[in-house]
PDB file of N, CA, C and O in Angstrom:
ATOM      1  N   UNK A   1       0.515  -1.301  -0.383  1.00  0.00           N
ATOM      2  CA  UNK A   1       0.105   0.250  -0.030  1.00  0.00           C
ATOM      3  C   UNK A   1       0.919   0.884  -0.182  1.00  0.00           C
ATOM      4  O   UNK A   1       1.983   0.641   0.388  1.00  0.00           O
ATOM      5  N   UNK A   2       0.764   2.077  -1.093  1.00  0.00           N
ATOM      6  CA  UNK A   2       1.286   3.338  -0.942  1.00  0.00           C
ATOM      7  C   UNK A   2       0.639   3.983   0.029  1.00  0.00           C
ATOM      8  O   UNK A   2      -0.463   3.674   0.482  1.00  0.00           O
ATOM      9  N   UNK A   3       1.699   5.387   0.540  1.00  0.00           N
ATOM     10  CA  UNK A   3       1.322   5.970   1.867  1.00  0.00           C
ATOM     11  C   UNK A   3       1.349   7.936   1.930  1.00  0.00           C
ATOM     12  O   UNK A   3       0.806   8.932   2.409  1.00  0.00           O
ATOM     13  N   UNK A   4       2.862   7.243   0.682  1.00  0.00           N
ATOM     14  CA  UNK A   4       2.881   8.985   0.380  1.00  0.00           C
ATOM     15  C   UNK A   4       3.955   9.198  -0.684  1.00  0.00           C
ATOM     16  O   UNK A   4       4.251   8.089  -1.129  1.00  0.00           O
ATOM     17  N   UNK A   5       4.673  10.180  -1.285  1.00  0.00           N
ATOM     18  CA  UNK A   5       5.766  10.280  -1.924  1.00  0.00           C
ATOM     19  C   UNK A   5       7.137  10.572  -1.650  1.00  0.00           C
ATOM     20  O   UNK A   5       7.552  11.716  -1.837  1.00  0.00           O
ATOM     21  N   UNK A   6       7.683   9.916  -1.343  1.00  0.00           N
ATOM     22  CA  UNK A   6       9.399  10.168  -0.721  1.00  0.00           C
ATOM     23  C   UNK A   6       9.418  11.134  -1.339  1.00  0.00           C
ATOM     24  O   UNK A   6       9.005  12.115  -0.720  1.00  0.00           O
ATOM     25  N   UNK A   7       9.871  11.379  -2.787  1.00  0.00           N
ATOM     26  CA  UNK A   7      10.479  12.841  -3.214  1.00  0.00           C
ATOM     27  C   UNK A   7      10.106  13.085  -4.936  1.00  0.00           C
ATOM     28  O   UNK A   7       9.233  12.492  -5.569  1.00  0.00           O
ATOM     29  N   UNK A   8      10.784  13.839  -5.303  1.00  0.00           N
ATOM     30  CA  UNK A   8      10.278  13.726  -6.952  1.00  0.00           C
ATOM     31  C   UNK A   8      11.843  14.168  -7.478  1.00  0.00           C
ATOM     32  O   UNK A   8      12.694  14.922  -7.007  1.00  0.00           O
ATOM     33  N   UNK A   9      11.780  13.243  -8.792  1.00  0.00           N
ATOM     34  CA  UNK A   9      13.220  13.436  -9.377  1.00  0.00           C
ATOM     35  C   UNK A   9      12.574  14.137 -10.290  1.00  0.00           C
ATOM     36  O   UNK A   9      11.574  13.808 -10.927  1.00  0.00           O
ATOM     37  N   UNK A  10      13.528  15.666 -10.353  1.00  0.00           N
ATOM     38  CA  UNK A  10      13.651  16.118 -11.765  1.00  0.00           C
ATOM     39  C   UNK A  10      15.122  16.524 -12.457  1.00  0.00           C
ATOM     40  O   UNK A  10      16.264  16.462 -12.002  1.00  0.00           O
ATOM     41  N   UNK A  11      14.740  16.849 -13.414  1.00  0.00           N
ATOM     42  CA  UNK A  11      16.070  16.961 -14.470  1.00  0.00           C
ATOM     43  C   UNK A  11      16.610  18.540 -14.297  1.00  0.00           C
ATOM     44  O   UNK A  11      15.875  19.469 -13.964  1.00  0.00           O
ATOM     45  N   UNK A  12      18.170  18.668 -14.615  1.00  0.00           N
ATOM     46  CA  UNK A  12      18.072  20.412 -15.033  1.00  0.00           C
ATOM     47  C   UNK A  12      19.984  20.264 -16.117  1.00  0.00           C
ATOM     48  O   UNK A  12      20.468  19.194 -16.486  1.00  0.00           O
ATOM     49  N   UNK A  13      20.206  20.751 -16.196  1.00  0.00           N
ATOM     50  CA  UNK A  13      21.506  20.755 -17.329  1.00  0.00           C
ATOM     51  C   UNK A  13      22.526  20.954 -16.345  1.00  0.00           C
ATOM     52  O   UNK A  13      22.589  21.912 -15.574  1.00  0.00           O
ATOM     53  N   UNK A  14      23.596  19.659 -16.442  1.00  0.00           N
ATOM     54  CA  UNK A  14      25.129  20.134 -15.828  1.00  0.00           C
ATOM     55  C   UNK A  14      25.524  21.255 -15.763  1.00  0.00           C
ATOM     56  O   UNK A  14      25.590  22.079 -16.675  1.00  0.00           O
ATOM     57  N   UNK A  15      25.886  21.392 -14.407  1.00  0.00           N
ATOM     58  CA  UNK A  15      26.944  22.625 -13.553  1.00  0.00           C
ATOM     59  C   UNK A  15      25.819  23.673 -13.706  1.00  0.00           C
ATOM     60  O   UNK A  15      26.279  24.731 -14.136  1.00  0.00           O
ATOM     61  N   UNK A  16      24.577  23.705 -13.503  1.00  0.00           N
ATOM     62  CA  UNK A  16      23.625  24.912 -12.856  1.00  0.00           C
ATOM     63  C   UNK A  16      23.182  24.106 -11.701  1.00  0.00           C
ATOM     64  O   UNK A  16      22.032  23.690 -11.846  1.00  0.00           O
ATOM     65  N   UNK A  17      23.675  23.811 -10.752  1.00  0.00           N
ATOM     66  CA  UNK A  17      23.844  23.115  -9.284  1.00  0.00           C
ATOM     67  C   UNK A  17      23.760  24.947  -8.571  1.00  0.00           C
ATOM     68  O   UNK A  17      23.206  25.108  -7.483  1.00  0.00           O
ATOM     69  N   UNK A  18      24.142  25.722  -9.053  1.00  0.00           N
ATOM     70  CA  UNK A  18      24.290  27.343  -7.522  1.00  0.00           C
ATOM     71  C   UNK A  18      22.946  27.873  -8.233  1.00  0.00           C
ATOM     72  O   UNK A  18      22.100  28.206  -7.403  1.00  0.00           O
ATOM     73  N   UNK A  19      22.507  28.048  -9.724  1.00  0.00           N
ATOM     74  CA  UNK A  19      21.203  28.348 -10.228  1.00  0.00           C
ATOM     75  C   UNK A  19      20.323  27.370  -9.190  1.00  0.00           C
ATOM     76  O   UNK A  19      19.566  28.015  -8.463  1.00  0.00           O
ATOM     77  N   UNK A  20      20.300  25.996  -9.013  1.00  0.00           N
ATOM     78  CA  UNK A  20      19.287  25.186  -8.495  1.00  0.00           C
ATOM     79  C   UNK A  20      19.149  25.628  -6.620  1.00  0.00           C
ATOM     80  O   UNK A  20      18.126  25.698  -5.939  1.00  0.00           O
ATOM     81  N   UNK A  21      20.219  25.801  -6.319  1.00  0.00           N
ATOM     82  CA  UNK A  21      20.468  26.097  -4.821  1.00  0.00           C
ATOM     83  C   UNK A  21      19.646  27.822  -4.885  1.00  0.00           C
ATOM     84  O   UNK A  21      18.823  28.179  -4.042  1.00  0.00           O
ATOM     85  N   UNK A  22      20.036  28.565  -5.888  1.00  0.00           N
ATOM     86  CA  UNK A  22      19.181  30.231  -5.504  1.00  0.00           C
ATOM     87  C   UNK A  22      17.675  29.660  -5.571  1.00  0.00           C
ATOM     88  O   UNK A  22      16.830  30.284  -4.929  1.00  0.00           O
ATOM     89  N   UNK A  23      17.294  28.577  -6.263  1.00  0.00           N
ATOM     90  CA  UNK A  23      16.075  29.021  -6.598  1.00  0.00           C
ATOM     91  C   UNK A  23      15.326  27.751  -5.566  1.00  0.00           C
ATOM     92  O   UNK A  23      14.189  27.989  -5.162  1.00  0.00           O
ATOM     93  N   UNK A  24      15.768  26.868  -5.299  1.00  0.00           N
ATOM     94  CA  UNK A  24      15.388  25.977  -4.229  1.00  0.00           C
ATOM     95  C   UNK A  24      15.609  26.216  -2.766  1.00  0.00           C
ATOM     96  O   UNK A  24      14.929  25.670  -1.897  1.00  0.00           O
ATOM     97  N   UNK A  25      16.680  27.135  -2.506  1.00  0.00           N
ATOM     98  CA  UNK A  25      17.079  27.452  -1.625  1.00  0.00           C
ATOM     99  C   UNK A  25      16.304  28.957  -0.907  1.00  0.00           C
ATOM    100  O   UNK A  25      15.581  29.293   0.031  1.00  0.00           O
ATOM    101  N   UNK A  26      17.017  29.513  -2.055  1.00  0.00           N
ATOM    102  CA  UNK A  26      16.838  30.906  -1.910  1.00  0.00           C
ATOM    103  C   UNK A  26      15.099  31.818  -2.401  1.00  0.00           C
ATOM    104  O   UNK A  26      14.682  32.964  -2.236  1.00  0.00           O
ATOM    105  N   UNK A  27      14.790  31.141  -2.744  1.00  0.00           N
ATOM    106  CA  UNK A  27      13.631  31.564  -3.600  1.00  0.00           C
ATOM    107  C   UNK A  27      12.502  30.860  -2.521  1.00  0.00           C
ATOM    108  O   UNK A  27      11.809  31.501  -1.731  1.00  0.00           O
ATOM    109  N   UNK A  28      12.497  29.400  -2.692  1.00  0.00           N
ATOM    110  CA  UNK A  28      11.706  28.512  -2.362  1.00  0.00           C
ATOM    111  C   UNK A  28      11.518  28.062  -0.907  1.00  0.00           C
ATOM    112  O   UNK A  28      10.578  27.328  -0.601  1.00  0.00           O
ATOM    113  N   UNK A  29      12.639  28.615   0.216  1.00  0.00           N
ATOM    114  CA  UNK A  29      13.507  28.328   0.811  1.00  0.00           C
ATOM    115  C   UNK A  29      13.492  26.985   1.808  1.00  0.00           C
ATOM    116  O   UNK A  29      13.493  26.773   3.021  1.00  0.00           O
ATOM    117  N   UNK A  30      13.474  26.110   0.422  1.00  0.00           N
ATOM    118  CA  UNK A  30      14.180  24.482   1.122  1.00  0.00           C
ATOM    119  C   UNK A  30      15.560  24.434   1.582  1.00  0.00           C
ATOM    120  O   UNK A  30      15.899  25.616   1.639  1.00  0.00           O
ATOM    121  N   UNK A  31      16.738  23.555   2.015  1.00  0.00           N
ATOM    122  CA  UNK A  31      16.995  22.987   2.568  1.00  0.00           C
ATOM    123  C   UNK A  31      17.762  22.011   2.093  1.00  0.00           C
ATOM    124  O   UNK A  31      17.307  20.906   1.799  1.00  0.00           O
ATOM    125  N   UNK A  32      19.414  22.449   1.937  1.00  0.00           N
ATOM    126  CA  UNK A  32      20.006  21.449   1.008  1.00  0.00           C
ATOM    127  C   UNK A  32      20.196  19.966   1.188  1.00  0.00           C
ATOM    128  O   UNK A  32      20.201  19.998   2.418  1.00  0.00           O
ATOM    129  N   UNK A  33      20.371  18.577   0.877  1.00  0.00           N
ATOM    130  CA  UNK A  33      20.538  18.000   1.316  1.00  0.00           C
ATOM    131  C   UNK A  33      21.446  17.121   0.825  1.00  0.00           C
ATOM    132  O   UNK A  33      21.324  16.597  -0.282  1.00  0.00           O
ATOM    133  N   UNK A  34      22.451  16.899   1.654  1.00  0.00           N
ATOM    134  CA  UNK A  34      23.846  16.213   1.239  1.00  0.00           C
ATOM    135  C   UNK A  34      23.391  15.266   0.108  1.00  0.00           C
ATOM    136  O   UNK A  34      22.252  14.818   0.244  1.00  0.00           O
ATOM    137  N   UNK A  35      24.083  14.884  -0.984  1.00  0.00           N
ATOM    138  CA  UNK A  35      23.831  13.701  -1.434  1.00  0.00           C
ATOM    139  C   UNK A  35      24.307  12.670  -0.915  1.00  0.00           C
ATOM    140  O   UNK A  35      25.142  12.864  -0.032  1.00  0.00           O
ATOM    141  N   UNK A  36      23.976  11.316  -1.249  1.00  0.00           N
ATOM    142  CA  UNK A  36      25.111   9.869  -0.738  1.00  0.00           C
ATOM    143  C   UNK A  36      26.403  10.088  -1.332  1.00  0.00           C
ATOM    144  O   UNK A  36      26.271  10.399  -2.516  1.00  0.00           O
ATOM    145  N   UNK A  37      28.039  10.026  -0.821  1.00  0.00           N
ATOM    146  CA  UNK A  37      28.871   9.851  -1.660  1.00  0.00           C
ATOM    147  C   UNK A  37      29.093   9.326  -3.053  1.00  0.00           C
ATOM    148  O   UNK A  37      30.065   9.660  -3.731  1.00  0.00           O
ATOM    149  N   UNK A  38      28.187   8.519  -3.443  1.00  0.00           N
ATOM    150  CA  UNK A  38      28.210   7.478  -4.610  1.00  0.00           C
ATOM    151  C   UNK A  38      27.796   8.226  -5.571  1.00  0.00           C
ATOM    152  O   UNK A  38      27.994   8.080  -6.778  1.00  0.00           O
ATOM    153  N   UNK A  39      26.962   9.391  -4.790  1.00  0.00           N
ATOM    154  CA  UNK A  39      25.673   9.607  -5.754  1.00  0.00           C
ATOM    155  C   UNK A  39      26.427  11.294  -6.754  1.00  0.00           C
ATOM    156  O   UNK A  39      26.317  11.729  -7.901  1.00  0.00           O
ATOM    157  N   UNK A  40      27.023  11.661  -5.705  1.00  0.00           N
ATOM    158  CA  UNK A  40      27.593  12.846  -5.447  1.00  0.00           C
ATOM    159  C   UNK A  40      28.490  13.638  -6.665  1.00  0.00           C
ATOM    160  O   UNK A  40      28.409  14.831  -6.960  1.00  0.00           O
ATOM    161  N   UNK A  41      29.233  12.763  -7.183  1.00  0.00           N
ATOM    162  CA  UNK A  41      29.841  12.346  -8.179  1.00  0.00           C
ATOM    163  C   UNK A  41      28.951  12.868  -9.408  1.00  0.00           C
ATOM    164  O   UNK A  41      29.433  13.736 -10.136  1.00  0.00           O
ATOM    165  N   UNK A  42      27.758  12.403  -9.642  1.00  0.00           N
ATOM    166  CA  UNK A  42      27.103  12.328 -10.867  1.00  0.00           C
ATOM    167  C   UNK A  42      26.494  13.994 -10.851  1.00  0.00           C
ATOM    168  O   UNK A  42      25.604  14.180 -11.681  1.00  0.00           O
ATOM    169  N   UNK A  43      26.869  15.180 -10.022  1.00  0.00           N
ATOM    170  CA  UNK A  43      25.872  16.492 -10.296  1.00  0.00           C
ATOM    171  C   UNK A  43      24.929  16.150  -9.320  1.00  0.00           C
ATOM    172  O   UNK A  43      24.778  15.256  -8.488  1.00  0.00           O
ATOM    173  N   UNK A  44      24.167  17.461  -9.810  1.00  0.00           N
ATOM    174  CA  UNK A  44      22.669  17.838  -9.260  1.00  0.00           C
ATOM    175  C   UNK A  44      22.967  17.852  -7.564  1.00  0.00           C
ATOM    176  O   UNK A  44      23.976  17.548  -6.928  1.00  0.00           O
ATOM    177  N   UNK A  45      21.463  18.402  -7.085  1.00  0.00           N
ATOM    178  CA  UNK A  45      21.048  18.392  -5.552  1.00  0.00           C
ATOM    179  C   UNK A  45      20.181  18.370  -5.561  1.00  0.00           C
ATOM    180  O   UNK A  45      19.439  18.682  -6.493  1.00  0.00           O
ATOM    181  N   UNK A  46      19.799  17.843  -4.121  1.00  0.00           N
ATOM    182  CA  UNK A  46      18.471  17.287  -3.194  1.00  0.00           C
ATOM    183  C   UNK A  46      18.446  18.577  -2.150  1.00  0.00           C
ATOM    184  O   UNK A  46      19.351  19.157  -1.550  1.00  0.00           O
ATOM    185  N   UNK A  47      16.759  18.802  -2.210  1.00  0.00           N
ATOM    186  CA  UNK A  47      16.128  19.904  -1.121  1.00  0.00           C
ATOM    187  C   UNK A  47      15.025  19.337  -0.238  1.00  0.00           C
ATOM    188  O   UNK A  47      14.252  18.507  -0.717  1.00  0.00           O
ATOM    189  N   UNK A  48      14.944  19.618   0.646  1.00  0.00           N
ATOM    190  CA  UNK A  48      13.896  19.342   1.414  1.00  0.00           C
ATOM    191  C   UNK A  48      13.244  20.331   2.020  1.00  0.00           C
ATOM    192  O   UNK A  48      13.903  21.367   2.099  1.00  0.00           O
ATOM    193  N   UNK A  49      11.876  20.373   2.602  1.00  0.00           N
ATOM    194  CA  UNK A  49      10.764  21.238   3.001  1.00  0.00           C
ATOM    195  C   UNK A  49       9.932  20.298   3.941  1.00  0.00           C
ATOM    196  O   UNK A  49       9.011  19.527   3.670  1.00  0.00           O
ATOM    197  N   UNK A  50      10.643  20.651   5.326  1.00  0.00           N
ATOM    198  CA  UNK A  50       9.342  19.730   6.192  1.00  0.00           C
ATOM    199  C   UNK A  50       9.326  17.583   5.283  1.00  0.00           C
ATOM    200  O   UNK A  50      10.315  16.917   4.978  1.00  0.00           O
ATOM    201  N   UNK A  51       8.217  17.291   5.186  1.00  0.00           N
ATOM    202  CA  UNK A  51       8.070  16.185   4.232  1.00  0.00           C
ATOM    203  C   UNK A  51       8.603  16.072   3.012  1.00  0.00           C
ATOM    204  O   UNK A  51       9.125  15.024   2.631  1.00  0.00           O
ATOM    205  N   UNK A  52       8.529  17.048   2.350  1.00  0.00           N
ATOM    206  CA  UNK A  52       8.740  17.169   0.835  1.00  0.00           C
ATOM    207  C   UNK A  52      10.231  17.472   0.397  1.00  0.00           C
ATOM    208  O   UNK A  52      10.988  18.390   0.712  1.00  0.00           O
ATOM    209  N   UNK A  53      10.390  16.372  -0.446  1.00  0.00           N
ATOM    210  CA  UNK A  53      12.219  16.429  -1.185  1.00  0.00           C
ATOM    211  C   UNK A  53      12.065  16.437  -2.471  1.00  0.00           C
ATOM    212  O   UNK A  53      11.308  15.593  -2.950  1.00  0.00           O
ATOM    213  N   UNK A  54      12.641  17.247  -3.220  1.00  0.00           N
ATOM    214  CA  UNK A  54      12.876  16.783  -4.820  1.00  0.00           C
ATOM    215  C   UNK A  54      14.679  17.061  -5.030  1.00  0.00           C
ATOM    216  O   UNK A  54      15.554  17.858  -4.693  1.00  0.00           O
ATOM    217  N   UNK A  55      14.550  16.209  -5.567  1.00  0.00           N
ATOM    218  CA  UNK A  55      16.151  15.544  -5.971  1.00  0.00           C
ATOM    219  C   UNK A  55      16.162  15.957  -7.528  1.00  0.00           C
ATOM    220  O   UNK A  55      15.324  15.479  -8.292  1.00  0.00           O
ATOM    221  N   UNK A  56      17.124  16.844  -7.959  1.00  0.00           N
ATOM    222  CA  UNK A  56      16.849  17.756  -9.125  1.00  0.00           C
ATOM    223  C   UNK A  56      18.593  16.935  -9.718  1.00  0.00           C
ATOM    224  O   UNK A  56      19.748  17.240  -9.421  1.00  0.00           O
ATOM    225  N   UNK A  57      18.004  15.776 -10.685  1.00  0.00           N
ATOM    226  CA  UNK A  57      19.526  15.576 -11.262  1.00  0.00           C
ATOM    227  C   UNK A  57      20.265  15.787 -12.236  1.00  0.00           C
ATOM    228  O   UNK A  57      19.693  15.291 -13.206  1.00  0.00           O
ATOM    229  N   UNK A  58      21.515  16.384 -12.643  1.00  0.00           N
ATOM    230  CA  UNK A  58      22.328  16.899 -13.907  1.00  0.00           C
ATOM    231  C   UNK A  58      22.171  15.712 -15.180  1.00  0.00           C
ATOM    232  O   UNK A  58      23.000  14.803 -15.221  1.00  0.00           O
ATOM    233  N   UNK A  59      21.380  15.762 -15.910  1.00  0.00           N
ATOM    234  CA  UNK A  59      21.025  15.122 -17.211  1.00  0.00           C
ATOM    235  C   UNK A  59      22.126  16.252 -18.607  1.00  0.00           C
ATOM    236  O   UNK A  59      21.777  17.287 -19.174  1.00  0.00           O
ATOM    237  N   UNK A  60      23.318  15.546 -18.720  1.00  0.00           N
ATOM    238  CA  UNK A  60      24.145  15.254 -19.843  1.00  0.00           C
ATOM    239  C   UNK A  60      23.061  16.462 -21.511  1.00  0.00           C
ATOM    240  O   UNK A  60      23.454  17.515 -22.012  1.00  0.00           O
ATOM    241  N   UNK A  61      21.973  15.799 -21.792  1.00  0.00           N
ATOM    242  CA  UNK A  61      21.083  16.003 -22.457  1.00  0.00           C
ATOM    243  C   UNK A  61      20.042  16.819 -22.179  1.00  0.00           C
ATOM    244  O   UNK A  61      19.242  17.202 -23.033  1.00  0.00           O
ATOM    245  N   UNK A  62      20.002  17.124 -20.977  1.00  0.00           N
ATOM    246  CA  UNK A  62      18.725  17.728 -21.076  1.00  0.00           C
ATOM    247  C   UNK A  62      18.136  18.945 -21.851  1.00  0.00           C
ATOM    248  O   UNK A  62      18.550  19.952 -22.425  1.00  0.00           O
ATOM    249  N   UNK A  63      16.653  18.172 -21.500  1.00  0.00           N
ATOM    250  CA  UNK A  63      15.589  19.393 -22.615  1.00  0.00           C
ATOM    251  C   UNK A  63      14.751  20.010 -21.471  1.00  0.00           C
ATOM    252  O   UNK A  63      14.027  19.369 -20.710  1.00  0.00           O
ATOM    253  N   UNK A  64      14.828  20.518 -21.465  1.00  0.00           N
ATOM    254  CA  UNK A  64      13.301  21.841 -20.678  1.00  0.00           C
ATOM    255  C   UNK A  64      12.059  20.744 -20.918  1.00  0.00           C
ATOM    256  O   UNK A  64      11.919  20.540 -22.124  1.00  0.00           O
ATOM    257  N   UNK A  65      11.194  20.041 -20.156  1.00  0.00           N
ATOM    258  CA  UNK A  65       9.554  20.332 -20.631  1.00  0.00           C
ATOM    259  C   UNK A  65       8.865  20.862 -20.328  1.00  0.00           C
ATOM    260  O   UNK A  65       8.770  21.261 -19.167  1.00  0.00           O
ATOM    261  N   UNK A  66       7.754  21.202 -21.605  1.00  0.00           N
ATOM    262  CA  UNK A  66       6.637  21.904 -21.840  1.00  0.00           C
ATOM    263  C   UNK A  66       5.718  21.848 -20.360  1.00  0.00           C
ATOM    264  O   UNK A  66       5.240  22.872 -19.871  1.00  0.00           O
ATOM    265  N   UNK A  67       5.590  20.755 -19.866  1.00  0.00           N
ATOM    266  CA  UNK A  67       4.399  20.414 -18.900  1.00  0.00           C
ATOM    267  C   UNK A  67       4.717  19.597 -17.262  1.00  0.00           C
ATOM    268  O   UNK A  67       3.977  19.430 -16.292  1.00  0.00           O
ATOM    269  N   UNK A  68       5.982  19.263 -17.487  1.00  0.00           N
ATOM    270  CA  UNK A  68       6.184  18.391 -16.347  1.00  0.00           C
ATOM    271  C   UNK A  68       6.278  19.408 -15.073  1.00  0.00           C
ATOM    272  O   UNK A  68       6.658  20.577 -15.140  1.00  0.00           O
ATOM    273  N   UNK A  69       5.938  18.860 -14.141  1.00  0.00           N
ATOM    274  CA  UNK A  69       6.354  19.712 -12.876  1.00  0.00           C
ATOM    275  C   UNK A  69       6.032  19.497 -11.476  1.00  0.00           C
ATOM    276  O   UNK A  69       4.867  19.128 -11.326  1.00  0.00           O
ATOM    277  N   UNK A  70       6.728  19.618 -10.367  1.00  0.00           N
ATOM    278  CA  UNK A  70       5.925  19.363  -9.415  1.00  0.00           C
ATOM    279  C   UNK A  70       4.913  20.200  -8.802  1.00  0.00           C
ATOM    280  O   UNK A  70       4.968  21.414  -8.997  1.00  0.00           O
ATOM    281  N   UNK A  71       4.176  19.800  -8.225  1.00  0.00           N
ATOM    282  CA  UNK A  71       2.916  20.533  -7.691  1.00  0.00           C
ATOM    283  C   UNK A  71       3.302  20.421  -6.214  1.00  0.00           C
ATOM    284  O   UNK A  71       3.457  19.361  -5.609  1.00  0.00           O
ATOM    285  N   UNK A  72       3.476  22.005  -5.572  1.00  0.00           N
ATOM    286  CA  UNK A  72       4.020  21.704  -4.010  1.00  0.00           C
ATOM    287  C   UNK A  72       2.715  22.885  -3.228  1.00  0.00           C
ATOM    288  O   UNK A  72       2.074  23.791  -3.761  1.00  0.00           O
ATOM    289  N   UNK A  73       2.712  22.568  -2.333  1.00  0.00           N
ATOM    290  CA  UNK A  73       1.413  22.831  -1.995  1.00  0.00           C
ATOM    291  C   UNK A  73       1.881  23.706  -0.984  1.00  0.00           C
ATOM    292  O   UNK A  73       2.543  23.083  -0.154  1.00  0.00           O
ATOM    293  N   UNK A  74       1.759  25.236  -0.680  1.00  0.00           N
ATOM    294  CA  UNK A  74       1.959  25.802   0.643  1.00  0.00           C
ATOM    295  C   UNK A  74       1.339  26.811   1.194  1.00  0.00           C
ATOM    296  O   UNK A  74       0.552  27.535   0.583  1.00  0.00           O
ATOM    297  N   UNK A  75       1.625  26.925   2.304  1.00  0.00           N
ATOM    298  CA  UNK A  75       0.619  27.489   3.656  1.00  0.00           C
ATOM    299  C   UNK A  75       1.010  29.355   2.969  1.00  0.00           C
ATOM    300  O   UNK A  75       2.113  29.664   2.518  1.00  0.00           O
ATOM    301  N   UNK A  76      -0.791  30.812   3.114  1.00  0.00           N
ATOM    302  CA  UNK A  76       0.289  31.684   2.986  1.00  0.00           C
ATOM    303  C   UNK A  76       0.771  31.817   1.608  1.00  0.00           C
ATOM    304  O   UNK A  76       1.970  32.022   1.424  1.00  0.00           O
ATOM    305  N   UNK A  77      -0.127  31.712   0.516  1.00  0.00           N
ATOM    306  CA  UNK A  77       0.319  31.198  -0.256  1.00  0.00           C
ATOM    307  C   UNK A  77       0.232  32.845  -1.441  1.00  0.00           C
ATOM    308  O   UNK A  77       0.850  32.850  -2.506  1.00  0.00           O
ATOM    309  N   UNK A  78      -0.454  33.840  -1.070  1.00  0.00           N
ATOM    310  CA  UNK A  78      -0.125  35.395  -1.185  1.00  0.00           C
ATOM    311  C   UNK A  78       1.283  35.716  -0.701  1.00  0.00           C
ATOM    312  O   UNK A  78       2.172  36.039  -1.488  1.00  0.00           O
ATOM    313  N   UNK A  79       1.461  35.619   0.602  1.00  0.00           N
ATOM    314  CA  UNK A  79       3.134  36.134   1.060  1.00  0.00           C
ATOM    315  C   UNK A  79       4.253  35.475   0.233  1.00  0.00           C
ATOM    316  O   UNK A  79       5.305  35.959  -0.184  1.00  0.00           O
ATOM    317  N   UNK A  80       3.638  33.997   0.088  1.00  0.00           N
ATOM    318  CA  UNK A  80       4.416  32.989  -1.005  1.00  0.00           C
ATOM    319  C   UNK A  80       5.459  33.539  -2.329  1.00  0.00           C
ATOM    320  O   UNK A  80       6.622  33.627  -2.722  1.00  0.00           O
ATOM    321  N   UNK A  81       3.820  33.857  -2.688  1.00  0.00           N
ATOM    322  CA  UNK A  81       3.771  34.792  -4.153  1.00  0.00           C
ATOM    323  C   UNK A  81       5.022  35.802  -4.623  1.00  0.00           C
ATOM    324  O   UNK A  81       5.593  35.896  -5.710  1.00  0.00           O
ATOM    325  N   UNK A  82       5.286  36.786  -2.891  1.00  0.00           N
ATOM    326  CA  UNK A  82       5.526  37.694  -2.981  1.00  0.00           C
ATOM    327  C   UNK A  82       6.972  37.860  -3.224  1.00  0.00           C
ATOM    328  O   UNK A  82       7.702  38.663  -3.806  1.00  0.00           O
ATOM    329  N   UNK A  83       7.139  36.290  -2.235  1.00  0.00           N
ATOM    330  CA  UNK A  83       8.274  36.063  -1.773  1.00  0.00           C
ATOM    331  C   UNK A  83       9.387  35.820  -3.326  1.00  0.00           C
ATOM    332  O   UNK A  83      10.525  36.242  -3.533  1.00  0.00           O
ATOM    333  N   UNK A  84       8.504  35.005  -4.168  1.00  0.00           N
ATOM    334  CA  UNK A  84       9.211  34.754  -5.049  1.00  0.00           C
ATOM    335  C   UNK A  84       9.151  35.596  -6.142  1.00  0.00           C
ATOM    336  O   UNK A  84      10.006  35.684  -7.023  1.00  0.00           O
ATOM    337  N   UNK A  85       8.027  36.265  -6.053  1.00  0.00           N
ATOM    338  CA  UNK A  85       8.209  37.277  -7.028  1.00  0.00           C
ATOM    339  C   UNK A  85       9.241  38.250  -6.174  1.00  0.00           C
ATOM    340  O   UNK A  85      10.252  37.878  -6.769  1.00  0.00           O
ATOM    341  N   UNK A  86       9.573  38.896  -5.539  1.00  0.00           N
ATOM    342  CA  UNK A  86      10.714  39.982  -5.359  1.00  0.00           C
ATOM    343  C   UNK A  86      12.031  38.995  -5.369  1.00  0.00           C
ATOM    344  O   UNK A  86      13.079  39.629  -5.488  1.00  0.00           O
ATOM    345  N   UNK A  87      12.155  37.857  -5.288  1.00  0.00           N
ATOM    346  CA  UNK A  87      13.618  36.629  -6.005  1.00  0.00           C
ATOM    347  C   UNK A  87      13.765  36.429  -7.337  1.00  0.00           C
ATOM    348  O   UNK A  87      14.444  35.472  -7.709  1.00  0.00           O
ATOM    349  N   UNK A  88      13.084  37.399  -8.394  1.00  0.00           N
ATOM    350  CA  UNK A  88      12.916  37.266  -9.589  1.00  0.00           C
ATOM    351  C   UNK A  88      12.327  36.322 -10.595  1.00  0.00           C
ATOM    352  O   UNK A  88      12.623  36.293 -11.790  1.00  0.00           O
ATOM    353  N   UNK A  89      10.951  35.100  -9.618  1.00  0.00           N
ATOM    354  CA  UNK A  89      10.233  34.237 -10.134  1.00  0.00           C
ATOM    355  C   UNK A  89       8.779  34.781  -9.860  1.00  0.00           C
ATOM    356  O   UNK A  89       8.088  34.535  -8.871  1.00  0.00           O
ATOM    357  N   UNK A  90       8.454  35.593 -10.968  1.00  0.00           N
ATOM    358  CA  UNK A  90       7.461  36.018 -10.730  1.00  0.00           C
ATOM    359  C   UNK A  90       5.979  34.788 -10.883  1.00  0.00           C
ATOM    360  O   UNK A  90       5.999  33.922 -11.757  1.00  0.00           O
ATOM    361  N   UNK A  91       5.269  34.871 -10.290  1.00  0.00           N
ATOM    362  CA  UNK A  91       3.651  33.696 -10.685  1.00  0.00           C
ATOM    363  C   UNK A  91       2.598  34.392 -11.011  1.00  0.00           C
ATOM    364  O   UNK A  91       2.055  35.452 -10.698  1.00  0.00           O
ATOM    365  N   UNK A  92       2.384  33.097 -12.062  1.00  0.00           N
ATOM    366  CA  UNK A  92       1.486  33.241 -13.292  1.00  0.00           C
ATOM    367  C   UNK A  92       0.128  32.173 -12.508  1.00  0.00           C
ATOM    368  O   UNK A  92       0.123  30.947 -12.397  1.00  0.00           O
ATOM    369  N   UNK A  93      -1.107  33.344 -11.983  1.00  0.00           N
ATOM    370  CA  UNK A  93      -2.232  32.482 -11.411  1.00  0.00           C
ATOM    371  C   UNK A  93      -2.795  31.623 -12.757  1.00  0.00           C
ATOM    372  O   UNK A  93      -2.701  31.993 -13.927  1.00  0.00           O
ATOM    373  N   UNK A  94      -3.367  30.452 -12.293  1.00  0.00           N
ATOM    374  CA  UNK A  94      -3.784  29.335 -12.679  1.00  0.00           C
ATOM    375  C   UNK A  94      -4.732  28.812 -12.397  1.00  0.00           C
ATOM    376  O   UNK A  94      -4.654  27.860 -11.620  1.00  0.00           O
ATOM    377  N   UNK A  95      -6.304  29.323 -13.037  1.00  0.00           N
ATOM    378  CA  UNK A  95      -7.851  29.186 -11.794  1.00  0.00           C
ATOM    379  C   UNK A  95      -7.585  27.554 -12.381  1.00  0.00           C
ATOM    380  O   UNK A  95      -8.306  26.634 -11.995  1.00  0.00           O
TER     381      UNK A  95
END
């Protein structure tokens, strides 16, 4: 029986770890989680906020997806949207 999602795996181009940190830590307020040494050499970063984990792997032939995304639930959505906009990540509201 499934009880929860352990983490979401996303992809990014190699060498973009500092941009990942700026967004996931700086804008979203997550904490970086050290990757196991056996995986750290592959690049990418892991992040956590409470029970939510996002793993972003470096992918040599990375191509951004037009629709794939993690759906993150937050408290205080208006304040969170303002935080994102202040960090250069404007929010587009979708009904």
